[in-house]
PDB file of N, CA, C and O in Angstrom:
ATOM      1  N   MET A   1     -14.302  11.416 -17.880  1.00  0.00           N
ATOM      2  CA  MET A   1     -14.672  10.516 -16.844  1.00  0.00           C
ATOM      3  C   MET A   1     -13.485   9.670 -16.401  1.00  0.00           C
ATOM      4  O   MET A   1     -13.426   9.224 -15.255  1.00  0.00           O
ATOM      5  N   LYS A   2     -12.541   9.449 -17.311  1.00  0.00           N
ATOM      6  CA  LYS A   2     -11.361   8.662 -16.951  1.00  0.00           C
ATOM      7  C   LYS A   2     -10.563   9.271 -15.801  1.00  0.00           C
ATOM      8  O   LYS A   2     -10.128   8.530 -14.920  1.00  0.00           O
ATOM      9  N   PRO A   3     -10.349  10.606 -15.768  1.00  0.00           N
ATOM     10  CA  PRO A   3      -9.595  11.189 -14.619  1.00  0.00           C
ATOM     11  C   PRO A   3     -10.352  11.005 -13.304  1.00  0.00           C
ATOM     12  O   PRO A   3      -9.726  10.850 -12.255  1.00  0.00           O
ATOM     13  N   VAL A   4     -11.677  11.017 -13.341  1.00  0.00           N
ATOM     14  CA  VAL A   4     -12.445  10.829 -12.098  1.00  0.00           C
ATOM     15  C   VAL A   4     -12.253   9.398 -11.573  1.00  0.00           C
ATOM     16  O   VAL A   4     -12.102   9.190 -10.370  1.00  0.00           O
ATOM     17  N   VAL A   5     -12.260   8.429 -12.471  1.00  0.00           N
ATOM     18  CA  VAL A   5     -12.068   7.019 -12.084  1.00  0.00           C
ATOM     19  C   VAL A   5     -10.671   6.831 -11.526  1.00  0.00           C
ATOM     20  O   VAL A   5     -10.485   6.148 -10.520  1.00  0.00           O
ATOM     21  N   TRP A   6      -9.669   7.450 -12.193  1.00  0.00           N
ATOM     22  CA  TRP A   6      -8.299   7.334 -11.714  1.00  0.00           C
ATOM     23  C   TRP A   6      -8.105   8.040 -10.374  1.00  0.00           C
ATOM     24  O   TRP A   6      -7.371   7.546  -9.518  1.00  0.00           O
ATOM     25  N   LEU A   7      -8.752   9.187 -10.182  1.00  0.00           N
ATOM     26  CA  LEU A   7      -8.638   9.905  -8.911  1.00  0.00           C
ATOM     27  C   LEU A   7      -9.232   9.091  -7.783  1.00  0.00           C
ATOM     28  O   LEU A   7      -8.620   8.983  -6.720  1.00  0.00           O
ATOM     29  N   ILE A   8     -10.387   8.526  -7.977  1.00  0.00           N
ATOM     30  CA  ILE A   8     -11.032   7.707  -6.964  1.00  0.00           C
ATOM     31  C   ILE A   8     -10.223   6.461  -6.678  1.00  0.00           C
ATOM     32  O   ILE A   8     -10.068   6.082  -5.517  1.00  0.00           O
ATOM     33  N   SER A   9      -9.703   5.813  -7.711  1.00  0.00           N
ATOM     34  CA  SER A   9      -8.885   4.621  -7.536  1.00  0.00           C
ATOM     35  C   SER A   9      -7.574   4.957  -6.813  1.00  0.00           C
ATOM     36  O   SER A   9      -7.117   4.192  -5.964  1.00  0.00           O
ATOM     37  N   ALA A  10      -6.977   6.098  -7.152  1.00  0.00           N
ATOM     38  CA  ALA A  10      -5.750   6.517  -6.434  1.00  0.00           C
ATOM     39  C   ALA A  10      -6.029   6.813  -4.982  1.00  0.00           C
ATOM     40  O   ALA A  10      -5.228   6.470  -4.113  1.00  0.00           O
ATOM     41  N   LEU A  11      -7.143   7.438  -4.709  1.00  0.00           N
ATOM     42  CA  LEU A  11      -7.538   7.701  -3.316  1.00  0.00           C
ATOM     43  C   LEU A  11      -7.773   6.413  -2.568  1.00  0.00           C
ATOM     44  O   LEU A  11      -7.395   6.295  -1.402  1.00  0.00           O
ATOM     45  N   ASN A  12      -8.386   5.455  -3.211  1.00  0.00           N
ATOM     46  CA  ASN A  12      -8.631   4.144  -2.586  1.00  0.00           C
ATOM     47  C   ASN A  12      -7.279   3.467  -2.269  1.00  0.00           C
ATOM     48  O   ASN A  12      -7.103   2.914  -1.183  1.00  0.00           O
ATOM     49  N   LEU A  13      -6.346   3.513  -3.204  1.00  0.00           N
ATOM     50  CA  LEU A  13      -5.048   2.899  -2.963  1.00  0.00           C
ATOM     51  C   LEU A  13      -4.306   3.606  -1.817  1.00  0.00           C
ATOM     52  O   LEU A  13      -3.663   2.943  -1.003  1.00  0.00           O
ATOM     53  N   TYR A  14      -4.387   4.929  -1.745  1.00  0.00           N
ATOM     54  CA  TYR A  14      -3.736   5.676  -0.687  1.00  0.00           C
ATOM     55  C   TYR A  14      -4.341   5.291   0.669  1.00  0.00           C
ATOM     56  O   TYR A  14      -3.606   5.021   1.619  1.00  0.00           O
ATOM     57  N   ILE A  15      -5.659   5.267   0.760  1.00  0.00           N
ATOM     58  CA  ILE A  15      -6.308   4.920   2.031  1.00  0.00           C
ATOM     59  C   ILE A  15      -6.027   3.468   2.381  1.00  0.00           C
ATOM     60  O   ILE A  15      -5.786   3.153   3.547  1.00  0.00           O
ATOM     61  N   GLY A  16      -6.052   2.582   1.399  1.00  0.00           N
ATOM     62  CA  GLY A  16      -5.731   1.181   1.640  1.00  0.00           C
ATOM     63  C   GLY A  16      -4.299   0.994   2.138  1.00  0.00           C
ATOM     64  O   GLY A  16      -4.051   0.188   3.035  1.00  0.00           O
ATOM     65  N   LEU A  17      -3.358   1.738   1.555  1.00  0.00           N
ATOM     66  CA  LEU A  17      -1.964   1.642   1.988  1.00  0.00           C
ATOM     67  C   LEU A  17      -1.798   2.135   3.434  1.00  0.00           C
ATOM     68  O   LEU A  17      -1.071   1.528   4.220  1.00  0.00           O
ATOM     69  N   ARG A  18      -2.464   3.220   3.770  1.00  0.00           N
ATOM     70  CA  ARG A  18      -2.404   3.736   5.154  1.00  0.00           C
ATOM     71  C   ARG A  18      -3.008   2.718   6.131  1.00  0.00           C
ATOM     72  O   ARG A  18      -2.463   2.484   7.209  1.00  0.00           O
ATOM     73  N   CYS A  19      -4.125   2.127   5.745  1.00  0.00           N
ATOM     74  CA  CYS A  19      -4.766   1.116   6.634  1.00  0.00           C
ATOM     75  C   CYS A  19      -3.860  -0.119   6.748  1.00  0.00           C
ATOM     76  O   CYS A  19      -3.745  -0.707   7.824  1.00  0.00           O
ATOM     77  N   PHE A  20      -3.223  -0.506   5.650  1.00  0.00           N
ATOM     78  CA  PHE A  20      -2.297  -1.650   5.701  1.00  0.00           C
ATOM     79  C   PHE A  20      -1.137  -1.326   6.630  1.00  0.00           C
ATOM     80  O   PHE A  20      -0.760  -2.168   7.445  1.00  0.00           O
ATOM     81  N   LEU A  21      -0.574  -0.160   6.535  1.00  0.00           N
ATOM     82  CA  LEU A  21       0.536   0.212   7.427  1.00  0.00           C
ATOM     83  C   LEU A  21       0.109   0.271   8.883  1.00  0.00           C
ATOM     84  O   LEU A  21       0.895  -0.046   9.775  1.00  0.00           O
ATOM     85  N   ASN A  22      -1.141   0.679   9.130  1.00  0.00           N
ATOM     86  CA  ASN A  22      -1.699   0.615  10.492  1.00  0.00           C
ATOM     87  C   ASN A  22      -1.861  -0.813  10.967  1.00  0.00           C
ATOM     88  O   ASN A  22      -1.618  -1.126  12.132  1.00  0.00           O
ATOM     89  N   ALA A  23      -2.275  -1.681  10.050  1.00  0.00           N
ATOM     90  CA  ALA A  23      -2.551  -3.081  10.410  1.00  0.00           C
ATOM     91  C   ALA A  23      -1.278  -3.840  10.770  1.00  0.00           C
ATOM     92  O   ALA A  23      -1.312  -4.763  11.583  1.00  0.00           O
ATOM     93  N   VAL A  24      -0.137  -3.447  10.156  1.00  0.00           N
ATOM     94  CA  VAL A  24       1.125  -4.128  10.455  1.00  0.00           C
ATOM     95  C   VAL A  24       1.958  -3.319  11.445  1.00  0.00           C
ATOM     96  O   VAL A  24       3.146  -3.590  11.620  1.00  0.00           O
ATOM     97  N   HIS A  25       1.351  -2.337  12.088  1.00  0.00           N
ATOM     98  CA  HIS A  25       1.940  -1.544  13.191  1.00  0.00           C
ATOM     99  C   HIS A  25       3.131  -0.691  12.761  1.00  0.00           C
ATOM    100  O   HIS A  25       4.033  -0.439  13.560  1.00  0.00           O
ATOM    101  N   VAL A  26       3.140  -0.249  11.513  1.00  0.00           N
ATOM    102  CA  VAL A  26       4.129   0.729  11.097  1.00  0.00           C
ATOM    103  C   VAL A  26       3.662   2.137  11.470  1.00  0.00           C
ATOM    104  O   VAL A  26       4.417   2.947  12.008  1.00  0.00           O
ATOM    105  N   LEU A  27       2.379   2.396  11.161  1.00  0.00           N
ATOM    106  CA  LEU A  27       1.722   3.637  11.587  1.00  0.00           C
ATOM    107  C   LEU A  27       0.854   3.337  12.800  1.00  0.00           C
ATOM    108  O   LEU A  27       0.432   2.198  12.998  1.00  0.00           O
ATOM    109  N   HIS A  28       0.593   4.336  13.594  1.00  0.00           N
ATOM    110  CA  HIS A  28      -0.272   4.146  14.777  1.00  0.00           C
ATOM    111  C   HIS A  28      -1.332   5.270  14.796  1.00  0.00           C
ATOM    112  O   HIS A  28      -1.532   5.927  15.818  1.00  0.00           O
ATOM    113  N   THR A  29      -1.994   5.473  13.666  1.00  0.00           N
ATOM    114  CA  THR A  29      -2.951   6.548  13.530  1.00  0.00           C
ATOM    115  C   THR A  29      -4.406   6.060  13.454  1.00  0.00           C
ATOM    116  O   THR A  29      -5.315   6.881  13.329  1.00  0.00           O
ATOM    117  N   SER A  30      -4.639   4.788  13.524  1.00  0.00           N
ATOM    118  CA  SER A  30      -6.003   4.267  13.351  1.00  0.00           C
ATOM    119  C   SER A  30      -6.778   4.420  14.653  1.00  0.00           C
ATOM    120  O   SER A  30      -6.263   4.189  15.747  1.00  0.00           O
ATOM    121  N   LYS A  31      -8.036   4.820  14.491  1.00  0.00           N
ATOM    122  CA  LYS A  31      -8.913   4.945  15.656  1.00  0.00           C
ATOM    123  C   LYS A  31      -9.784   3.702  15.828  1.00  0.00           C
ATOM    124  O   LYS A  31     -10.527   3.588  16.802  1.00  0.00           O
ATOM    125  N   TYR A  32      -9.691   2.782  14.887  1.00  0.00           N
ATOM    126  CA  TYR A  32     -10.578   1.631  14.850  1.00  0.00           C
ATOM    127  C   TYR A  32      -9.817   0.361  15.269  1.00  0.00           C
ATOM    128  O   TYR A  32      -8.596   0.378  15.424  1.00  0.00           O
ATOM    129  N   SER A  33     -10.550  -0.718  15.447  1.00  0.00           N
ATOM    130  CA  SER A  33      -9.918  -1.954  15.898  1.00  0.00           C
ATOM    131  C   SER A  33      -8.996  -2.533  14.824  1.00  0.00           C
ATOM    132  O   SER A  33      -9.032  -2.133  13.660  1.00  0.00           O
ATOM    133  N   GLN A  34      -8.185  -3.471  15.250  1.00  0.00           N
ATOM    134  CA  GLN A  34      -7.229  -4.111  14.334  1.00  0.00           C
ATOM    135  C   GLN A  34      -7.983  -4.839  13.212  1.00  0.00           C
ATOM    136  O   GLN A  34      -7.568  -4.804  12.053  1.00  0.00           O
ATOM    137  N   THR A  35      -9.073  -5.485  13.562  1.00  0.00           N
ATOM    138  CA  THR A  35      -9.840  -6.234  12.549  1.00  0.00           C
ATOM    139  C   THR A  35     -10.445  -5.305  11.534  1.00  0.00           C
ATOM    140  O   THR A  35     -10.373  -5.570  10.334  1.00  0.00           O
ATOM    141  N   ALA A  36     -11.057  -4.191  11.996  1.00  0.00           N
ATOM    142  CA  ALA A  36     -11.662  -3.235  11.057  1.00  0.00           C
ATOM    143  C   ALA A  36     -10.590  -2.575  10.155  1.00  0.00           C
ATOM    144  O   ALA A  36     -10.827  -2.333   8.971  1.00  0.00           O
ATOM    145  N   THR A  37      -9.435  -2.296  10.730  1.00  0.00           N
ATOM    146  CA  THR A  37      -8.358  -1.700   9.942  1.00  0.00           C
ATOM    147  C   THR A  37      -7.867  -2.658   8.890  1.00  0.00           C
ATOM    148  O   THR A  37      -7.586  -2.233   7.770  1.00  0.00           O
ATOM    149  N   THR A  38      -7.747  -3.958   9.205  1.00  0.00           N
ATOM    150  CA  THR A  38      -7.328  -4.937   8.233  1.00  0.00           C
ATOM    151  C   THR A  38      -8.360  -5.102   7.139  1.00  0.00           C
ATOM    152  O   THR A  38      -8.005  -5.208   5.965  1.00  0.00           O
ATOM    153  N   ILE A  39      -9.623  -5.126   7.501  1.00  0.00           N
ATOM    154  CA  ILE A  39     -10.713  -5.216   6.509  1.00  0.00           C
ATOM    155  C   ILE A  39     -10.661  -4.007   5.566  1.00  0.00           C
ATOM    156  O   ILE A  39     -10.819  -4.159   4.355  1.00  0.00           O
ATOM    157  N   PHE A  40     -10.439  -2.810   6.118  1.00  0.00           N
ATOM    158  CA  PHE A  40     -10.348  -1.619   5.255  1.00  0.00           C
ATOM    159  C   PHE A  40      -9.149  -1.694   4.340  1.00  0.00           C
ATOM    160  O   PHE A  40      -9.232  -1.289   3.181  1.00  0.00           O
ATOM    161  N   ALA A  41      -8.026  -2.209   4.838  1.00  0.00           N
ATOM    162  CA  ALA A  41      -6.835  -2.288   4.011  1.00  0.00           C
ATOM    163  C   ALA A  41      -7.081  -3.205   2.817  1.00  0.00           C
ATOM    164  O   ALA A  41      -6.784  -2.838   1.680  1.00  0.00           O
ATOM    165  N   VAL A  42      -7.621  -4.392   3.070  1.00  0.00           N
ATOM    166  CA  VAL A  42      -7.872  -5.364   1.985  1.00  0.00           C
ATOM    167  C   VAL A  42      -8.903  -4.770   1.018  1.00  0.00           C
ATOM    168  O   VAL A  42      -8.739  -4.849  -0.199  1.00  0.00           O
ATOM    169  N   LEU A  43      -9.937  -4.191   1.557  1.00  0.00           N
ATOM    170  CA  LEU A  43     -11.047  -3.652   0.757  1.00  0.00           C
ATOM    171  C   LEU A  43     -10.540  -2.515  -0.137  1.00  0.00           C
ATOM    172  O   LEU A  43     -10.744  -2.559  -1.350  1.00  0.00           O
ATOM    173  N   PHE A  44      -9.893  -1.511   0.431  1.00  0.00           N
ATOM    174  CA  PHE A  44      -9.457  -0.347  -0.363  1.00  0.00           C
ATOM    175  C   PHE A  44      -8.328  -0.688  -1.330  1.00  0.00           C
ATOM    176  O   PHE A  44      -8.330  -0.219  -2.469  1.00  0.00           O
ATOM    177  N   LEU A  45      -7.376  -1.488  -0.897  1.00  0.00           N
ATOM    178  CA  LEU A  45      -6.278  -1.852  -1.817  1.00  0.00           C
ATOM    179  C   LEU A  45      -6.789  -2.699  -2.964  1.00  0.00           C
ATOM    180  O   LEU A  45      -6.403  -2.473  -4.111  1.00  0.00           O
ATOM    181  N   GLY A  46      -7.643  -3.665  -2.689  1.00  0.00           N
ATOM    182  CA  GLY A  46      -8.151  -4.525  -3.740  1.00  0.00           C
ATOM    183  C   GLY A  46      -9.039  -3.810  -4.718  1.00  0.00           C
ATOM    184  O   GLY A  46      -8.896  -3.969  -5.931  1.00  0.00           O
ATOM    185  N   MET A  47      -9.949  -3.029  -4.205  1.00  0.00           N
ATOM    186  CA  MET A  47     -10.881  -2.305  -5.091  1.00  0.00           C
ATOM    187  C   MET A  47     -10.216  -1.161  -5.818  1.00  0.00           C
ATOM    188  O   MET A  47     -10.601  -0.845  -6.944  1.00  0.00           O
ATOM    189  N   GLY A  48      -9.219  -0.525  -5.205  1.00  0.00           N
ATOM    190  CA  GLY A  48      -8.487   0.513  -5.887  1.00  0.00           C
ATOM    191  C   GLY A  48      -7.699  -0.063  -7.078  1.00  0.00           C
ATOM    192  O   GLY A  48      -7.694   0.522  -8.161  1.00  0.00           O
ATOM    193  N   ALA A  49      -7.041  -1.200  -6.872  1.00  0.00           N
ATOM    194  CA  ALA A  49      -6.294  -1.821  -7.942  1.00  0.00           C
ATOM    195  C   ALA A  49      -7.254  -2.326  -9.016  1.00  0.00           C
ATOM    196  O   ALA A  49      -6.964  -2.204 -10.205  1.00  0.00           O
ATOM    197  N   ALA A  50      -8.380  -2.884  -8.619  1.00  0.00           N
ATOM    198  CA  ALA A  50      -9.358  -3.372  -9.592  1.00  0.00           C
ATOM    199  C   ALA A  50      -9.958  -2.212 -10.407  1.00  0.00           C
ATOM    200  O   ALA A  50     -10.218  -2.364 -11.601  1.00  0.00           O
ATOM    201  N   GLY A  51     -10.174  -1.065  -9.765  1.00  0.00           N
ATOM    202  CA  GLY A  51     -10.679   0.098 -10.497  1.00  0.00           C
ATOM    203  C   GLY A  51      -9.716   0.568 -11.557  1.00  0.00           C
ATOM    204  O   GLY A  51     -10.122   0.874 -12.678  1.00  0.00           O
ATOM    205  N   PHE A  52      -8.406   0.631 -11.205  1.00  0.00           N
ATOM    206  CA  PHE A  52      -7.412   0.964 -12.210  1.00  0.00           C
ATOM    207  C   PHE A  52      -7.368  -0.056 -13.342  1.00  0.00           C
ATOM    208  O   PHE A  52      -7.308   0.305 -14.517  1.00  0.00           O
ATOM    209  N   TYR A  53      -7.398  -1.327 -12.975  1.00  0.00           N
ATOM    210  CA  TYR A  53      -7.291  -2.363 -13.997  1.00  0.00           C
ATOM    211  C   TYR A  53      -8.478  -2.325 -14.960  1.00  0.00           C
ATOM    212  O   TYR A  53      -8.292  -2.435 -16.172  1.00  0.00           O
ATOM    213  N   VAL A  54      -9.678  -2.173 -14.439  1.00  0.00           N
ATOM    214  CA  VAL A  54     -10.869  -2.161 -15.298  1.00  0.00           C
ATOM    215  C   VAL A  54     -10.861  -0.913 -16.199  1.00  0.00           C
ATOM    216  O   VAL A  54     -11.239  -0.987 -17.368  1.00  0.00           O
ATOM    217  N   SER A  55     -10.427   0.234 -15.647  1.00  0.00           N
ATOM    218  CA  SER A  55     -10.454   1.462 -16.460  1.00  0.00           C
ATOM    219  C   SER A  55      -9.364   1.432 -17.527  1.00  0.00           C
ATOM    220  O   SER A  55      -9.551   1.996 -18.605  1.00  0.00           O
ATOM    221  N   LEU A  56      -8.223   0.781 -17.248  1.00  0.00           N
ATOM    222  CA  LEU A  56      -7.162   0.752 -18.228  1.00  0.00           C
ATOM    223  C   LEU A  56      -7.263  -0.416 -19.201  1.00  0.00           C
ATOM    224  O   LEU A  56      -7.170  -0.215 -20.412  1.00  0.00           O
ATOM    225  N   ALA A  57      -7.453  -1.631 -18.697  1.00  0.00           N
ATOM    226  CA  ALA A  57      -7.466  -2.806 -19.547  1.00  0.00           C
ATOM    227  C   ALA A  57      -8.828  -3.079 -20.154  1.00  0.00           C
ATOM    228  O   ALA A  57      -8.931  -3.435 -21.328  1.00  0.00           O
ATOM    229  N   GLY A  58      -9.860  -2.916 -19.367  1.00  0.00           N
ATOM    230  CA  GLY A  58     -11.197  -3.222 -19.851  1.00  0.00           C
ATOM    231  C   GLY A  58     -11.846  -2.095 -20.620  1.00  0.00           C
ATOM    232  O   GLY A  58     -12.781  -2.342 -21.383  1.00  0.00           O
ATOM    233  N   LYS A  59     -11.389  -0.869 -20.451  1.00  0.00           N
ATOM    234  CA  LYS A  59     -11.941   0.311 -21.108  1.00  0.00           C
ATOM    235  C   LYS A  59     -13.442   0.525 -20.756  1.00  0.00           C
ATOM    236  O   LYS A  59     -14.183   1.145 -21.519  1.00  0.00           O
ATOM    237  N   ASP A  60     -13.849   0.017 -19.627  1.00  0.00           N
ATOM    238  CA  ASP A  60     -15.245   0.232 -19.180  1.00  0.00           C
ATOM    239  C   ASP A  60     -15.243   1.194 -18.007  1.00  0.00           C
ATOM    240  O   ASP A  60     -15.044   0.783 -16.864  1.00  0.00           O
ATOM    241  N   LEU A  61     -15.459   2.453 -18.280  1.00  0.00           N
ATOM    242  CA  LEU A  61     -15.329   3.452 -17.228  1.00  0.00           C
ATOM    243  C   LEU A  61     -16.453   3.417 -16.221  1.00  0.00           C
ATOM    244  O   LEU A  61     -16.228   3.728 -15.051  1.00  0.00           O
ATOM    245  N   LYS A  62     -17.662   3.048 -16.629  1.00  0.00           N
ATOM    246  CA  LYS A  62     -18.771   2.951 -15.656  1.00  0.00           C
ATOM    247  C   LYS A  62     -18.484   1.877 -14.633  1.00  0.00           C
ATOM    248  O   LYS A  62     -18.688   2.088 -13.437  1.00  0.00           O
ATOM    249  N   LEU A  63     -18.023   0.754 -15.074  1.00  0.00           N
ATOM    250  CA  LEU A  63     -17.705  -0.335 -14.162  1.00  0.00           C
ATOM    251  C   LEU A  63     -16.511   0.050 -13.261  1.00  0.00           C
ATOM    252  O   LEU A  63     -16.494  -0.277 -12.074  1.00  0.00           O
ATOM    253  N   GLY A  64     -15.544   0.727 -13.823  1.00  0.00           N
ATOM    254  CA  GLY A  64     -14.413   1.232 -13.035  1.00  0.00           C
ATOM    255  C   GLY A  64     -14.874   2.207 -11.958  1.00  0.00           C
ATOM    256  O   GLY A  64     -14.369   2.172 -10.836  1.00  0.00           O
ATOM    257  N   LEU A  65     -15.817   3.066 -12.284  1.00  0.00           N
ATOM    258  CA  LEU A  65     -16.361   4.005 -11.291  1.00  0.00           C
ATOM    259  C   LEU A  65     -17.149   3.293 -10.229  1.00  0.00           C
ATOM    260  O   LEU A  65     -17.039   3.636  -9.052  1.00  0.00           O
ATOM    261  N   LEU A  66     -17.947   2.306 -10.603  1.00  0.00           N
ATOM    262  CA  LEU A  66     -18.683   1.531  -9.595  1.00  0.00           C
ATOM    263  C   LEU A  66     -17.745   0.761  -8.681  1.00  0.00           C
ATOM    264  O   LEU A  66     -17.969   0.692  -7.473  1.00  0.00           O
ATOM    265  N   ILE A  67     -16.702   0.185  -9.246  1.00  0.00           N
ATOM    266  CA  ILE A  67     -15.716  -0.523  -8.417  1.00  0.00           C
ATOM    267  C   ILE A  67     -14.992   0.479  -7.525  1.00  0.00           C
ATOM    268  O   ILE A  67     -14.700   0.162  -6.372  1.00  0.00           O
ATOM    269  N   GLY A  68     -14.702   1.643  -8.006  1.00  0.00           N
ATOM    270  CA  GLY A  68     -14.037   2.663  -7.191  1.00  0.00           C
ATOM    271  C   GLY A  68     -14.876   3.167  -6.046  1.00  0.00           C
ATOM    272  O   GLY A  68     -14.355   3.483  -4.977  1.00  0.00           O
ATOM    273  N   LEU A  69     -16.174   3.244  -6.264  1.00  0.00           N
ATOM    274  CA  LEU A  69     -17.078   3.732  -5.186  1.00  0.00           C
ATOM    275  C   LEU A  69     -17.514   2.632  -4.242  1.00  0.00           C
ATOM    276  O   LEU A  69     -18.012   2.909  -3.151  1.00  0.00           O
ATOM    277  N   GLY A  70     -17.331   1.381  -4.652  1.00  0.00           N
ATOM    278  CA  GLY A  70     -17.720   0.220  -3.832  1.00  0.00           C
ATOM    279  C   GLY A  70     -17.113   0.184  -2.445  1.00  0.00           C
ATOM    280  O   GLY A  70     -17.834  -0.102  -1.489  1.00  0.00           O
ATOM    281  N   PRO A  71     -15.800   0.464  -2.275  1.00  0.00           N
ATOM    282  CA  PRO A  71     -15.232   0.402  -0.924  1.00  0.00           C
ATOM    283  C   PRO A  71     -15.843   1.421   0.035  1.00  0.00           C
ATOM    284  O   PRO A  71     -15.939   1.171   1.236  1.00  0.00           O
ATOM    285  N   TRP A  72     -16.247   2.549  -0.491  1.00  0.00           N
ATOM    286  CA  TRP A  72     -16.829   3.587   0.389  1.00  0.00           C
ATOM    287  C   TRP A  72     -18.151   3.107   0.967  1.00  0.00           C
ATOM    288  O   TRP A  72     -18.435   3.312   2.147  1.00  0.00           O
ATOM    289  N   VAL A  73     -18.957   2.468   0.128  1.00  0.00           N
ATOM    290  CA  VAL A  73     -20.248   1.938   0.606  1.00  0.00           C
ATOM    291  C   VAL A  73     -20.009   0.809   1.593  1.00  0.00           C
ATOM    292  O   VAL A  73     -20.624   0.774   2.659  1.00  0.00           O
ATOM    293  N   LEU A  74     -19.125  -0.113   1.249  1.00  0.00           N
ATOM    294  CA  LEU A  74     -18.831  -1.236   2.123  1.00  0.00           C
ATOM    295  C   LEU A  74     -18.167  -0.783   3.406  1.00  0.00           C
ATOM    296  O   LEU A  74     -18.464  -1.324   4.471  1.00  0.00           O
ATOM    297  N   ALA A  75     -17.277   0.191   3.337  1.00  0.00           N
ATOM    298  CA  ALA A  75     -16.618   0.693   4.569  1.00  0.00           C
ATOM    299  C   ALA A  75     -17.628   1.328   5.497  1.00  0.00           C
ATOM    300  O   ALA A  75     -17.543   1.158   6.713  1.00  0.00           O
ATOM    301  N   LEU A  76     -18.587   2.061   4.944  1.00  0.00           N
ATOM    302  CA  LEU A  76     -19.608   2.660   5.828  1.00  0.00           C
ATOM    303  C   LEU A  76     -20.449   1.581   6.514  1.00  0.00           C
ATOM    304  O   LEU A  76     -20.841   1.734   7.672  1.00  0.00           O
ATOM    305  N   LEU A  77     -20.723   0.496   5.797  1.00  0.00           N
ATOM    306  CA  LEU A  77     -21.461  -0.598   6.428  1.00  0.00           C
ATOM    307  C   LEU A  77     -20.657  -1.271   7.514  1.00  0.00           C
ATOM    308  O   LEU A  77     -21.182  -1.600   8.578  1.00  0.00           O
ATOM    309  N   VAL A  78     -19.342  -1.480   7.236  1.00  0.00           N
ATOM    310  CA  VAL A  78     -18.488  -2.109   8.252  1.00  0.00           C
ATOM    311  C   VAL A  78     -18.340  -1.212   9.478  1.00  0.00           C
ATOM    312  O   VAL A  78     -18.365  -1.705  10.606  1.00  0.00           O
ATOM    313  N   LEU A  79     -18.187   0.105   9.276  1.00  0.00           N
ATOM    314  CA  LEU A  79     -18.136   1.038  10.415  1.00  0.00           C
ATOM    315  C   LEU A  79     -19.385   1.022  11.221  1.00  0.00           C
ATOM    316  O   LEU A  79     -19.336   1.064  12.450  1.00  0.00           O
ATOM    317  N   LEU A  80     -20.516   0.963  10.551  1.00  0.00           N
ATOM    318  CA  LEU A  80     -21.791   0.934  11.253  1.00  0.00           C
ATOM    319  C   LEU A  80     -21.896  -0.328  12.110  1.00  0.00           C
ATOM    320  O   LEU A  80     -22.306  -0.253  13.268  1.00  0.00           O
ATOM    321  N   VAL A  81     -21.531  -1.480  11.557  1.00  0.00           N
ATOM    322  CA  VAL A  81     -21.577  -2.725  12.339  1.00  0.00           C
ATOM    323  C   VAL A  81     -20.554  -2.690  13.464  1.00  0.00           C
ATOM    324  O   VAL A  81     -20.855  -3.123  14.576  1.00  0.00           O
ATOM    325  N   THR A  82     -19.353  -2.188  13.202  1.00  0.00           N
ATOM    326  CA  THR A  82     -18.319  -2.114  14.230  1.00  0.00           C
ATOM    327  C   THR A  82     -18.764  -1.234  15.382  1.00  0.00           C
ATOM    328  O   THR A  82     -18.606  -1.600  16.547  1.00  0.00           O
ATOM    329  N   MET A  83     -19.322  -0.068  15.057  1.00  0.00           N
ATOM    330  CA  MET A  83     -19.767   0.832  16.125  1.00  0.00           C
ATOM    331  C   MET A  83     -20.936   0.248  16.906  1.00  0.00           C
ATOM    332  O   MET A  83     -21.053   0.475  18.111  1.00  0.00           O
ATOM    333  N   ALA A  84     -21.795  -0.496  16.233  1.00  0.00           N
ATOM    334  CA  ALA A  84     -22.970  -1.053  16.896  1.00  0.00           C
ATOM    335  C   ALA A  84     -22.603  -2.221  17.806  1.00  0.00           C
ATOM    336  O   ALA A  84     -23.273  -2.453  18.812  1.00  0.00           O
ATOM    337  N   THR A  85     -21.560  -2.947  17.469  1.00  0.00           N
ATOM    338  CA  THR A  85     -21.220  -4.148  18.244  1.00  0.00           C
ATOM    339  C   THR A  85     -20.015  -3.983  19.181  1.00  0.00           C
ATOM    340  O   THR A  85     -19.699  -4.899  19.941  1.00  0.00           O
ATOM    341  N   SER A  86     -19.343  -2.828  19.136  1.00  0.00           N
ATOM    342  CA  SER A  86     -18.183  -2.632  19.991  1.00  0.00           C
ATOM    343  C   SER A  86     -18.588  -2.263  21.425  1.00  0.00           C
ATOM    344  O   SER A  86     -19.683  -1.768  21.689  1.00  0.00           O
ATOM    345  N   ASN A  87     -17.662  -2.526  22.317  1.00  0.00           N
ATOM    346  CA  ASN A  87     -17.879  -2.223  23.743  1.00  0.00           C
ATOM    347  C   ASN A  87     -17.077  -0.976  24.083  1.00  0.00           C
ATOM    348  O   ASN A  87     -15.850  -1.018  24.161  1.00  0.00           O
ATOM    349  N   TYR A  88     -17.775   0.128  24.283  1.00  0.00           N
ATOM    350  CA  TYR A  88     -17.129   1.406  24.586  1.00  0.00           C
ATOM    351  C   TYR A  88     -17.225   1.659  26.094  1.00  0.00           C
ATOM    352  O   TYR A  88     -18.262   2.093  26.596  1.00  0.00           O
ATOM    353  N   GLN A  89     -16.122   1.381  26.810  1.00  0.00           N
ATOM    354  CA  GLN A  89     -16.099   1.604  28.241  1.00  0.00           C
ATOM    355  C   GLN A  89     -14.915   2.431  28.616  1.00  0.00           C
ATOM    356  O   GLN A  89     -14.718   2.730  29.793  1.00  0.00           O
TER     357      GLN A  89
END
């Protein structure tokens, strides 16, 4: 189970880093608004680091897995709200 937690946490850190680079205009690959991209960067970077920390220092793999999957659930909710409230013209 430890490799699964590490894989999910590493994926979260990768996605968070790409969103962060989009937010500071180093990359220009984001399809979403600046605010949504910044939220994703903070969410994925923070939860990815927390997932690694809990799995390594705390030795609680279930909690590490829940923390690792948390950004995906929250990101889907943010995308849903962003798509519902955005003006597409």
